[in-house]
C-alpha positions in Angstrom: 52.2 1.0 32.1 52.5 -0.5 35.9 54.0 -4.3 35.9 52.8 -6.0 33.4 49.2 -7.1 34.7 46.6 -6.4 32.1 42.5 -7.4 32.0 41.9 -9.3 29.2 40.4 -7.9 26.1 38.0 -10.1 26.0 36.7 -9.5 29.2 37.0 -5.9 28.2 34.7 -5.8 25.3 32.5 -8.1 27.2 31.8 -5.3 29.7 31.1 -2.6 27.4 28.5 -4.9 25.2 26.7 -5.8 28.7 27.2 -2.3 28.9 24.6 -1.7 25.8 27.7 -1.0 22.9 26.6 -3.0 19.8 30.5 -3.2 19.0 33.6 -2.0 20.5 36.8 -0.8 19.2 39.7 -2.9 19.1 42.1 0.0 20.8 39.4 0.0 23.6 41.2 -2.6 25.4 44.6 -1.1 25.9 42.9 2.2 26.6 41.1 0.9 29.5 44.2 -0.7 30.9 46.0 2.4 30.5 43.3 4.1 32.3 43.6 1.4 35.1 47.1 1.7 35.5 46.7 5.7 36.2 44.0 5.0 38.3 45.8 2.4 40.5 48.4 4.6 40.7 46.6 7.4 42.0 45.0 5.4 45.0 48.2 4.2 45.7 49.8 7.6 46.5 46.7 8.7 48.4 47.2 5.5 50.7 50.6 6.7 50.9 49.4 9.8 51.3 47.2 8.6 54.6 50.6 6.5 55.8 48.7 3.7 54.8 49.8 0.1 53.0 46.4 -1.1 52.1 44.9 0.6 49.1 40.9 0.7 50.1 37.8 2.0 48.3 38.3 5.3 50.1 41.4 6.1 48.0 39.9 4.5 45.3 36.8 7.2 45.3 39.6 9.7 45.8 40.8 9.3 42.2 37.5 8.2 40.4 34.4 9.6 40.9 31.8 6.2 41.7 28.0 7.1 40.6 
């Protein structure tokens, strides 16, 4: 994982419940944090490829399809 920064488990569970989940497995928080770390790495790589220091939403969209 990139660094030590993680989203709190309670926040992730609340997000899923607000999205309509009745129950959320305990391992979801760890999985979400790992996925977000990989997304962050990809967005940083995309910004660096454009020779930019600032990661933008456009860089993020290169890694993730936003609907």
